[in-house]
N, C-alpha and C positions, 0 to 999 in steps of 0.2 A: 182581543177585546177592541171595541171601536173607540175612536177618539171622542172624548166628551167635549172638548174644546178644540178650536183650530190649533194645529201644532206647527211650530217653526222647527228648523233643524240646524244644528251646529256640528261642524266637523271637529271632533275632539280626538286628537291622535289619529288612529286608524279607524275610528268608529263614528257613525252618525248618531248623535243623541237628539231625539225629538223631545219637544217640550211645549207645554202651554205657558203662555205669558199674558197674564190678565191683570188689569187694574193699574193703579198708580198709588204711590206712597212708599213707606219704608219696606224694603224687600222681605219677602217670606218664602223660603225654599221648602217645598214639601217633597219628601222622599218616600216612595211606596215600599211595600214589603216584598217578600219572596214570591208570593202568589199575586199576580195582578200587574197593573201599570198605573199611569197617572190618573186614570179614570176612578181609581179607588177614592180619590180626594174630591170627587165632583160636588158634593154638598158643601164642603169646606171652601173650595174655590169660589162658589157662588156667594158664600157668606162673607168672605174676606176681601174679594177683589174691590169692594167699595172703599176700603180703608188702607189696603196694602198692594204693592206690586207682587202678585203671587206667581211664582215660578214652580211648575209641577212637571218634571221631566219623566220620561220613560227611561229607567236605568238601562245601561248596556245589557243586552240579552233579554229584554222585555219589551212588550208593546211594539212600537214601530222602530225602536232603536236597533242598531246593528246586533245581529245574533250570530255568534261564532262559537263553535265547540272548542273551547280552550280553557285552561286553568284560570281561575279568577279569585280574587280575595275582596273582602269588604274594604280594605284599604285602596285597592285598585278603583273601586267604584267611588270612593271618597275623592280620589284625585280627579275622576271624571267630573264630579259635581263642582269642585273648586275651579277646574278649567272652564266649566260652563259659566260660572259666575264671572270669571275673567272675560269670557267672550261677550257677556252682557254688560260689561262695565260696572259690575256691582262689587263695591269694596267690602261691604259687610252686610249680613242678613240674619234675620231670625232663621233657625234651621229646625224643622220639625220632621222627625222620622218615625215611621211605624214598623215595628218588628225588625226585619233586616235593615230597613231604612234608618232606625235608631242606631244600629251598629255602625252603619256608614257615617251617620252624623257625628258619632263619638270620634271616629278617625279624623273627620274634618276639624273638630275642635282641638285635636292634638296635633295635627299637621300644620294648621294655620289658625291659631287661637284668635289672631287679630281679625279674622274674617267672620267669626261666629259671634253675633251679638248676644243671642240667647240660644240655648240648646234645649230642645223639647223632645221627649221620647215616649212613644205609646207602645205598650206591650212589647218591650224590647229587652235587651240582655247585653251584658258585657262579657258574660261567659254562660253558656247553657248548663243547667244542672243535669244530672243523669236522667231524670224523668223527661225533661224537655228534649234532650238528645235522642232518647228512644222514640218519642213521638215524631220528631222531625225525620229521623232515619226511616221509620215505618212509612211515612208519607212518600218519601222518595222511592223506597223499595217497591211499593205498590206500582208506581209509574214505570219503574225499570222492569218489573216482571210482566206487566200487562201491556205496556206500550200504549195505554189508553188514558186519556185525560178524564173521560167519563168514569172509568173505574176508580181512578185516583180521587176524583171528587166525591164519589159515593162512599169511599172508605175514609175520607178526611174531613168532611163537612162538620161532623160532630165535634171536632177539635176546636172549631172557631167560635162557637157560641155555647152558652150554658145550657144545661138540661132543661131548665125552665123555659128558656127562650125557644129552644128546639121544639118542645112539646106544644107551646102556645102559638107558634107561628109557622105552620107547615108550608104555607105558600111562600113565605120569605126564604125558608130553608131550601125549598125546591128551586127558587130563583138563584140562590147562591150556588147550589149544586150545578145548575144549568150554566151559570156564568163560568165556573171553574172547568166544567166538563166541555165547554165550547172553546177552550183555550187553543190558540193556533201557534203559539211560540214554539221554537225549537226545544224539544224535550231535553236535549243535552244541556241547554243553558239553565233550565231549572235544576237539573242534577248537579251542575257545576256550582251554582249559587247555594244549593242546599248544603253541599260540602263546605262552602265558604262560611256559612253560618255556623256549622259544627266546629270549624277551625277558629272562629273569631274569639279572641281573648284579649281584652283591653283592661281587664279588671285591676291589674297592678298599676296601671298608668292613669286610672280615672282621677286620683287625687291631683293630677297636674291640671285638670280642667278648672278654670277660674271664672268662666262666664256664668251668669245666672242660668240655672238649670232646673227644669221641671221634668220629673219622672212620674209616669202614669202607668199603672198596672191593673190587670183584671184579677179579682180575687179567686176566680175559678178557671184561670187560664192554664191548660196543660202544656202548651207549647213554650211559653215564657212564664213559668210558675212564679209565685210570689217570692220564692227564694232568690230568683234573679233580680227582682225589684229591690229586695232588701239589700242584696250585695252592692248594687249600684248606689243606693241611698247611703249605705255606710261608707263607701269609698269617696263619694262627692258630698262632703259634710255640709256644704251650704245649700244643697239641693232641696227643693220643695217636692214632696211626694204625695201623690193622690192615688188612692186605691179605690177602684170601682168594685166593691165587695161582692156583689151578686152577678157579675158579668165575667165573660171569658175573653178570648183573644180579640174578638171584635166588639169591644165595649163601646166603640164609636157608634156601632149600629144598635147595640142593646140599650145604651143610655145616652142618646144623642144630645138631649138637653143638658144633662150633667157635664158631658164632655165639652160642649160649646160654651157653657157658662165658665168652666174652668179655663179654657183657652182664651176666651174673650177677656176675662179678668187679667190673665197673665200678660197678654199682648197690650192691654191698656196700661198696665203698670210699667212695662219694659220697653215700649216703643219710644224711640227719641221723639221729643215733642215737635209736632208740626204746628203751624200757625192755627189758632182757634178760629172757628166759624165767625165771620163778621169782623175779623181783625186783619184781613189781607192787605188793607191800606195803611197799616200802622208800622212805622219803622222801629226797629230795635237794635241794640248793640250786639255784635257778634265778634268774637276773637278768632282769627284765623292764623294758622302757621303755614306760611308760604315761602318756599325757597330758603328755608332756615331762619326766617324772621317772623316775628309776631306782629300782626296788624289788627286793629279794631276798626270795624266798619259799622255804619249805621244804615240799615236798609230793611226792607220788608222781608220776612222770613222765607217767602216763596220765590224770591228773586233768583233767577238762574245764576249759577256760580260764574259763568263766562262773563256776564255783565259786571259783576264785582271785580273780577280780575282785570278786565279791560278798562272800565270806567272809573272805578274807585282806586284801584292799585296801579293803574296805568301800565299794566303788563300786556302790551298790545300784540305780543307774539302768539297769544291764544286767539285763533280766528273764530269768527262766527260764520257758520255755513248754512246748514239746513234748519237749525233750530229744533230738530226732532230726534237728535241722537243717531242719525243714520250715515252721515258722511265722514265723521272723524276729524274734521278740521279743528274742532275745539278740544281735542284730546289733551288732558293733563294726567299727571300721576297723583293718585291719592293712596298714600301708604305704599307706594311703589307699583300700584296697579293702574293700568290705563282706564280712564273714565272719561265719558263725554260730558264736558262741563255745561253744555247747553241745556241738558235735562237733569242736572244735579241741583236740587234746591239749596239755597244758602244755609238753611237750618240744619242740614245734614252734614255740613263740613267741619264745624268746630270739633276739636279733639283729634283731628287727623293731620298728617303731614302732606301738604300739597306742593307739587313741583310743576312748574311751567317750563317752557323752552328757555326762558331767561335763567332758570336755575341750573342749566347744563353748561352754560359758558356765555361768553360775550363776543362781540366783533373783534376785540383785541386778543382775547384768549378763548377761542371756540373749543367746545368739548369734542370728545373723540368722534361722536357721530356727526356733529356739525362740520368738523374738518373733513371727515370722509365724504360727506355729501358735497362739499365744495370741491374737493379733489376729483370726484367722479362727475362733477356737473350734473348732479342727479335731480335737477329741477328745471321746470320751464317757466310756467307762470308763478310758481312758488307758493300758491295760496294754501295747498294742502300739505306742504312739506313739513311744517312745524308739527302738525298732528302725527304725521308718519314717523317723525324722529322720536316723538314721545312714546309711541307704541313700540318702536324699535328699542328704545332705552329700557322699557319694561322687559322686553324679550331678552336682551343681553344681560339684564340683572338676574334672570332666573336660568338662562341657557347661554353660557358664554360663547359656545361654538355651535350656533344653530345651523341646521340643514336648510337647503332652499325651500323645502316643504314647510318647515317650521316657521321660516320667515314669512312665507305666503299666508300661513294660517294666522300668524300674529297681526298681519296687516289686513285681515279680512274686512274689518270695519272701517278702513280708511280708503276713501275713494280718491282716485287721481284720473282726471279726464285728459291730461296732456300726454299720457302714454309713456312716461319715463321709467316704467317698472324695471326694465333690465338694469338701468343705472342705479335705481334705488337698491335693487338686490345686491349689486356690486359694492355699493357704499356701505351697506350694513355688514357685509362680509369683510370689507376692508377694516371697518371699525372693530369688528370682532378679532381680526388678526392683529390689529395694533394693540389691543388689550392684552393678548397673549405675549 
């Protein structure tokens, strides 16, 4: 399937994950289902990029992302999504998944609850019932027996929409069949992910999910029948549930206005408040937790966090570089994750723990990474080093003994024009050794 929007690429482990990154505002991650790629969200990206930063990746094994014939699970794909958020400097996001994407989103909420602001699932499942398992297995077996996407599409398209929609919209049905039949992805990837869906079972753990949750199901969906919707609703007792009674798996297509009204209402209620139109020049009080201490600052809500840290809190170790989130000089940690503070608005920071270079140590008592950089003389002009150290601190927090490749990956968003990279690498490995 062709890219609906320009795609960037991030190296996540051994895989290239391609993604659309559109708009500005509170982040919204869109995760597609088993059949398709990011382009399945084309109307939604267009609608939401005016109010949100919309991230729509091609999952591993789909679209333009790496395609490898190997075992995979929905948890594996959830870890890919969390790593992508890390790479983009996104501490927390709305997460919306459809079908298999909803299963992936569940794992994200269980693995890293602090990263998922709200969880939204369309035509999804925590465990497939017997009927859904049979339908999904049949769809896979047609592809395995024929080796033909066109044959698979012809035998599957009726599972995606209701009988009424199928009968009333022959041209749209033909377009869906042509889209699926023209798939170019490695068939083994579909087969592997089909098995991943059959094996997905988070039902017993769903009560652990605490974030606001929206569950949407199609009343005539044979792939994720209403039994699956009811099971999730019963397990996540605080969840809001919306059933599109007369629609099937593709209720986003069958009832687009109902779906968008539901989603827009949800996002309006649950998105952290940004400054109102016409109030950009009005200062407000914000309480920040920085380096273990509480600070109250009075500033405009859209003020970049880097200015607050440097000018209001006098934490000059956070450098201003490009001002566009590209160079990494302004990197700080928010809830332990590296974030570019130059494009992080003040209004998004309250309620999170912010750590700057000053929080790692002082001239009299440097932290492990600071001391290692001194010992290895791993700086020249020094302007970029504080951001590099903050990214390295986040890396060692999640990977105490990183490989050279993992270090390089973690520093991908930190630019150094002086060419001290070999010494930087040695310093980080020295700090990792000192920790052990």
